N, C-alpha and C positions, 0 to 999 in steps of 0.2 A: 504493500500500500504506500510505503514511503516513496518508492521509486515512481509509482504512478502519479502520486501527488506532485512530485518534483517535475516529472515530464509535463504535466498539465500546466504547472506554473511557468515552465520554460516556454511552452507554446504561446502563453499569453503574457510573456514578460514585457512586451512593449507597453502594456497597460501601466507599468510601473516606471517607465522611462520617459520623462518629458522630452520634447524635441530639443529644447535648449536648457542648459544649466543656468539658472538665474536666481535672483533673490526671491522670486515668486514661485520657484519650482517646488513641487510637492515633496515633503520629507517622508522618508520611510525608515523602517528599522530592519537591521540585519544583525542577528545574534547567533551565538552558540548556546543552545539551551536544549535540555531534555535529550542529550546525546546526539544532536544534529544541528545543522544550520537552519535558521528560519528567516524568512523574509516577510515582514509584517505578520509575524506569528505563524506562518504556514511553512511546512518543510520545503527546503530548497536544496537541490543538488547542483553544486558548482561543476560546470563542465567548461574548463578554461584551456587556453593555449597561450604560451609566452611569445611575445614579440616586443622588441625594444625600439622606442622612438628614435634613439640616436643611431641605430643601425639601418634605418629605413629613410630614404629621402622624403621630406615632408609632403611633397606632392603626391606621394603614394600611400600615406597613412590610411586614408579612407578606403582605398582599394584593398589593402591587406585586411582591413577589418571586415569588409564585405565577404572576402573569401573565408574568414574565420566564421562568420555567421552562417555561411552556406555549408560549412563542414559540420554544423550542428553544435557549435560552441555557443554558450550564453555569456561568456566572460573572457576577457583577455588579461594577461598578467604582464607587468613590466617592472624592471628595476628602474631606479633613479641613479644616475651616475654623477656623483658629487664633483668629479674632476672636470667635467665639461661645463658645469654651472658656476664654479668658483675657481677660475684659472689662476687667480691671485687672491691672497687673503682679503676678504671684504669686497671683492669685485665680482659681481654676479652677472650671469648671462642666461636669460630665459627667452631669447629671440630665435627666430628661424627654426632650425632643426632641434634647438634646445627648448622649444616652447612645450614643455611636458603638459602644462595645463590644457593647451589646445588639443594635444593628443588625446587626453582623457575626455574632453568635451566632445570630440569627434566620435569617440567610442560610444558615448551616451547617445549621440544623434543616430548612430547606426544600430541602436538597440542592444548594446553590450554593456555588461557590468565590468568593473575593473578591480583587479587585485594589485595593490601598490607595494613595492618592495624598496623602501627608501634607505635601507642599510643602517648606518652609513657605509658598511662594507657590502659589496655586491658579488665579488668573485666574477662569474659570468664570462671567463676567458677574456676579460676586459683589462686594459692597462692598469696595473697596480690595484686591481680589484675595485676600481672606481674611486680610490682615494686620490686627492690632488697631490702632486709631487712635492709641493712646498711644505707639506707636513714633515719632510725629511731634512729640511734645511738645518734645523736644530738637531744635531746628531744624538742628543740625549732623549729625544722624543720617542716614546714607545707607542706606536700606533696600535689601535684595536685593544686598548687596555684602559684602566682607570687613571692613567697618567694625566694630570690636569692639562699638560701641554697638548694632549690629544682631545680630552673631553671638552675643553673650552671651545676650540674651533668647531667641533662636531655639534655642540649645542647651538652655537651661533648659526651653523648651517641649517639645522633642523628648524630653528625659529624662522629663518628666511624661507625655507621650503614650505613651512606651514602657511605662510602668507599667500603662497601660490596655489596650494592644493587642498588645504583643510576644508574650504567651502565646497569642494567637489565630493565630499563624503555623502553616503546614502542618507544619513540623518539630516543633511542640509539640502537634499534634493538632487545630489549628484550621483554618479555611478560607482564610486569607490565603496566596495562592500567589505574588503579585508585589507589590513595594513600589517606587513610583516615587521617584527622587531628583530633587528640585526639579521644574520643570515648564516645558517649552518654553523653556529658558534661551537656546538658540541664537538665538531671535528677539529677545532682550533685550540680550545681551552675549556675550563670548567669554572670560571670566575662568575658566580651568580650575582655578586655585587655589581660587577660591570654590566651584566645584562639588565639588572634593575635600573641602572643609570640610563641606559639606552631607552628602556621602556618609558621611564618618566620624562625623558627628553621629548619623546613623541607626544605624550599626553600634554606636556606643557606647550608644545607647538600647535596644539589644537586638534590632534588626531584622536578625538573622543566620540565621534559620531559614526564610527564604523567598528568592525570587530578586529582587534589586535590579536596576533598569533605569532608563534615561533615555528621554525622549520629546521629539521635535522635529519640525518640518517636514522633509521629506526633504533639502532643500538645506542646512538648518541643523544637520544632525547633526554636522559637524566642530566647530562652535562650541559646541554644547550638550552633547555626549556625553562620556563618559569611556571610555578604552580598555579598562578592566577590566570594564565592564558591558555587557550587551546594549543595543542602541539600537533603540527602537521609533519609528514614524513616524506623524504626524497629517496628514490631508488630507481633501478633500471629494469630492463626486460628480465622476466623470469622470477622476479622477487616480490610480486604483488601480494600473494597469499601469505608468505612468510613475513613480509614487512608489516602487514596489518595485524597479523597474529602477535607480533612483538609489540605494536602500539597498543593493542587491546590489553595486554598484560600490564603495560605501564599506565595506560589511561583508559580503564574499562568503561568510563562514562562518555567517551567520545568528546567532540565529534570526530569523524574519521575522514581524513583528507590526504591524498597523495599530492603534495604541493609541487613536486617536480617528478614527472614520469619521463625518463630519458628516452625519447623516441628517436634518437640519433646520436651523433658524436662529432667532435671537432678535430681539426687537423693541426699537426705540428710541421714546421719546416723540416725537410729531410726525412719525413716518415710517411708511411702509406696513407692514402686517402681513406677515411672511415666509410664503411658500408655496413649497415645494420639490418637486422632481421625484422621486416615489416609484419610478417605473419605472427611472430611471437608477440610483437607489440599490439597487434589487433586483438589477440587472444587475451592479453593482460587487461587491455582497456575494456573489453567486453565484460570480463569477470568483475572488474572494479565497479563499473556502472550498474551491473545487475545486483550487486550487493547494496546499492543505494549510496555508495561512498562518493565523495567528491574527488575531482582530479584536475590537475593542470599539466598539460603537455609541455615538456621542455625539450625542444622548441616546437611551436607551431610554425613559426617562420623565423629563421635565424638572421637573415640579412647579411650585412657587411660591417666589419670593424674598420671603417674608412680611416684614411690617414695613418696616424701612429697608434691607433687605439687597440690593437691586438694585445692580448696578455701573454703570459708564459708560465710554465710550471717549473718547480725546482724543489728538491728535498734538501738543498744545501750543498749537494755534490754535483748533481746533474743540472742541466738547463735546457728547457724545451720551449722555444718561442712558437707561438701560434701563427698561422697564416692570416692574411687579411680577410679571406672569405670566411663567413660564419654560416655557410650553407647548412651544415649540421645534419645533412641527410634528413631534413625535416619535411613534413607534408607539403609545405609551400617552399619552393627552392629559393636560393639566394636572390633571384630577380623577381620573386613573387609569382612564379608560375606553378600550377599544381603538378604534383608528381603522382606516379601510381600509388604511392603510400597515401596521398591525400584522399583518393577515391576509395581506397580500402578502409581507411578510418572513418570516412563519411558514412559509408554503409554500415560499419560496425556501430557507430553512435546511433544511427537511425534505428537499427534493429534492437539495440539494447534499451533504448528509451521509448520505443514505440512512437516516434515522431517522424514527421516528414520535414527534412531541412529545406530552407529557402532555395530558389533556383540559383544556378551557378552564374557568377559574373562573367563578363567577357574579358579577354586578355589579348593584347596586340602581340604580334610576333617580334622577336628581336631582329635586328638588321645587321648585315655585313657592312663593313667599311673597307673600301679598296686599300691596298697597301700604299703607304707613303713613307718617304725618307726624311729623317730629321737632319736637315742640312746646316742648321745654325747651332752654335755652341758658345758656352761661357765657362772658363776654367774656374774651379773652386779657388785655386791658388791666387788668381787675379781678383777675387771678390771677397777677400777676408774682411770681417768687421773689425772694430776696435777690440783690442785685447786687454786682458787683465794680467798683471805680473804677480807671480807668487813664487816664493822659494819652494813650497811643496805643492804637489798637484791638488787641484780643487775639483770637486764633482760638479755635475750640471746643477744640482740643487743648491750648492754653495753659491752659484752665480745666477740663481733665480731662473734657470732654464728647465723646461719640462721635457721636451721631446727633440728629436732630430740627432744631430752630430755635434761633436766637440773636438777641437784640435789643440794638442799640446805641442809646444815648440821650445826647444832649448839648444844650446851649443855644448857639445861634448868636448872635453879635453883629451887629446891623444898623445901618444898611441895608447889604445886600450883594446883588449880582446877578451871576450867572455859572453855569458848569457845576459841578454837584456830581459829583465823580469818585471812584469806589470802585476803588482800584488792586487788581487781581486779585480781583474778586468771585467767591466760591465759595459758592452757585451762583445763587440766585434771591432777589431783594430787592424788598420793598415799602418805598417811601419816603414818610414822613409829615411834614408841617410843621404844628405846632400841632394835631395830631390829624387833619388832612386829608390824604387820599391824594394825593400829587403825581405818582406814576408807578411803574412796575415795570421792573426791570432783570433780564435773563435771560442768564446765561453762555452758554447754548445758542445764543443769537442774537448773541453777541459784543457785548453791551451792557454798558457800565460807567459811563455818565454820563447826566445829564439836567439841563436848565436849572432853576435855582432862584432865586427872587426874594424876599429878606427885606426887607420894606418898613418894619418897625418897628425899635425899638431892640434887640429880641431875639425869638427864636422857638425853640421846642423842636423838635429834629430827632430822629425815630425811624427807624431802619433795621432792619427785620425780615427776617432771612435764613434761608432753608431750605438745609440740606445735602441736595441732590437725589441725590447718590451720589458717593462717591469713585471716581476712575478706577481700573480694574482691569488696565490694560495699558499698555505703553510706559513710558519713563522719566519720564513725567509723574507717575507714582505718587509719586515722591520729593518732590513739593511739594504734595501733596493735602490741605493743611490747609483747614479750612472756616470760613466767615464772611468777614470782611474780613481778608485775609491780608497786606496791606501798610499803606496809609494812605488817608485820606480828605482830599480838598481841595475847597474852594469858591472859585471864581474864581481858582484857582491858589495859594491859601493853605491851609496845613495846618489841618485841623479837629482839635482835641484836647479832652481833658477828658471822657472817656466813662464813663457808667454802663452796665455790660454785664450782661445777664440771660441765663444759660444756660436753654434751654427744651428739655430732652431728652424731655419728654412721656411719662414712664414710667408715670404713673398718672392719666390724665384722669378716671377714674371717681371719684376722690376730691374733685373740684371740687364747688362748690355750684352747682346748676342751678336755674333758675326759669323762669317763663313770661313774664318781661319781655322787651321787645324788645332785640335785640343788634345792634350795628353793628360793621363792621370785621371783623378776624379773630376768629372765635368757635368754641366747641365746641357741638355740638348733640347732644341725647340723646333717645332714645325706647326703648320696649320693644315687642317683637312676640312673638306666640305661635306655637309650633310643637307640633303634636300628637305627631308621631313624628320625631325628629331624623334628617335626611338631608342630603346635599350640596345646596347651592344656589349660585347666582351672583348676588351682590348688585349690582343695577343702580345705578351711581353717576352716571348721566347728568345728574341735576339739580344736581350740585355742580361747583365750579370747580377748586380745587386744594387738596389737603390730605391727610388721613390718616384711616383708619377702624379702629376697634377693635370687637370682638365679645366680650362676656363676658370682657373683660380681655386677649384675644388681639389683638396688633397685626396687622391683616389685610393692609394694604398702602396704596399711594398712590392718590390720585385726581388726575387732570389732564384737563381737558376738551378738550385738543388731540388726544386719541386716540393710537394706535388702540384702546387698551384702555378699555372702558366698563363692565366688570363686574369684581368681585373674587371669586375662588373662596373660598367659605365651606364648610369641611369639616364634615360631619355631626357628628363627634365633638366639635366645639367648640360645638355647640348643646345646649340642654337641653329636655326636655319641659316645656311651659308657657312662662313669660316669659323672654325673652332681651334683654339690654341691648346697644344699639348706640350708639356715639359717633362723630360725624364732626367733624373739625376742618376748617374751610374758611377760606381767607384772605380771602374776600369774604363780605359779609353774605348769609345764606341763610335768612331766617325762612320757616317754612311749607313748606319743601321736603320731598320724600318719597323714600323708598327702597322697593324691592320686590325679591323674590328671583325669579330666572328659572331655568328648568330647562335652559337652554343658555347658554354664555358669549357675550359680545360682545368679540372680540379684534381685529376688523378694521373698526372704525368709520371713517367718513370723517375725514380729517385736516383740521384747521383750517389751511388753507394760508397764511393771513395771519400765522400764528405759526411756520410751518415754513420756515426758511431753508435748512437742510441736508437735502436729499432723501436717500432711502435709496440712490439710485444712487451717491452720493458718500460714503457712510458708510464709516468705517474700522472693521472688526471685528477683534478679536484674531486670529481664525483666518484671515481673508483676509490679514492682514498677514504671516502666516507664508509665504504664497504669493507675496509680492512679491519677485521674484528679483533685481531690479536695485538694491536699496537697500543702504545701508551697515548693518553690524551695529549701529552706534552712533547711527543716525539713524532717525526715524520714516518710514513710507512716504510718498512724496511726494504720492500721490493720496488720502490719507486725511484 
């Protein structure tokens, strides 16, 4: 009877959703009571799918929501990413693609409820788990703890977020029914006093007219939950029955919600593309819905970690950066197109709930773009900004830099011969001696030294370092400063006296380009024409390692080790007529070409000579939750 009631309520859910969220919108109640969720006192089964506003071009938000509704979902779930909204302390951005309030209003207009995950920690395979990098400028700050140097900016952030979103809760006439307190904290630590602090921050910020809850792996509920709040659980395929059995033992009075069902997986650079079992997922979802339990699919639509926003995994020894694509093998692919899994799960939800989903939206085809050559270039060496001098190396965070590259330059006294050691390199370095490339060091491959021979009386040393991504999981996050994070030695002796150039690469379009030959790390520019803007997939196979911009939009990363060899280029970011593309490549690439494909390449062959850690040994944040034999305070032993 619970399931039938929930299904009927879903069919008529539009009755409870005003066309526009406003001061006169009708308020409703959403609660956890009598072992279940209720909407205005009636049983309600949450059938949700996750999609993140920052991973979807704003022009496509509503389209993705309509596909969610058409699959049979009545709710969407989203994280809030602190780092995109407060890029500098006290400086906030809720414009354009960061207008999360508009994202939530559009969900309501499309007849969908919203589960909000404000963190402040997100994980999500997102850069630094959503924390702003400036939290690390003070080296004594302990992020994700009760340290006042973390708590105070987090509280300030929640207060500001509350001004944007608290009026969009269900009790105020908005669509937000659930608000998560922190995120999978039981897999990180067991400090309940810290969790209470986060809980009360959200209450103080005005999140009192929706249902607060926590979410953890089933066995981690005691460590991460709060007794006064409902506890939801996260797990993957094949774990539904066991997961809910565990939750029932811990919380026999419910409610029962699978707040992340992992219906796909993400990719690391240099590792195999993830492919998951859709039939197993359909069986799990069918079973969950027929029990009357609530569920949120992670992800319904993954989208893209545009620009520099991909995350990384590490247990303190390894390092596994994620690719730009967050396709996730989800029902709606990276570009918002339905996959076979979409139709399988649509049928599954319809049968399990006894409802008929809305008609399918239409979708335009992606377009090819003919090959074009990047004929203009600008040398990085000729476009260095002002530098900071320091006897010891400084990190990006020390210089108020968040993303991009950083260059360290000094003069070595010779003759000298021995290993050049970069103590805790974060993350990828090119080493030059008097302008000549001497070698590459990659944190992913556990490399931090190379032999160097200075034969003359002096030589200029350049160390160009990329922030490949801050780790988004485990306590490694607390030391994720970027660049040279400790010291440099040559033949065992400290190297000092550095000129340090921050290279955030915020506006490469402002550089002066020419047709002259360019060597070493260079920016390359071209224009290409499009008659009618539409989605395409930019084939980056000709390039080595770097970054791409289209019409000023930071599209994402290039790395020839695979598995990703295309970058999703949304149609709304193109113009009829000429479009500007810029590619930064760490290696000389004169005369190389780009083209647009009508299909992505996300599963290219891996360059095995560069791939030390295989996907079979990778440590994922969500797999780590399932490691039952590890200590709360230590990383998984097999990751």
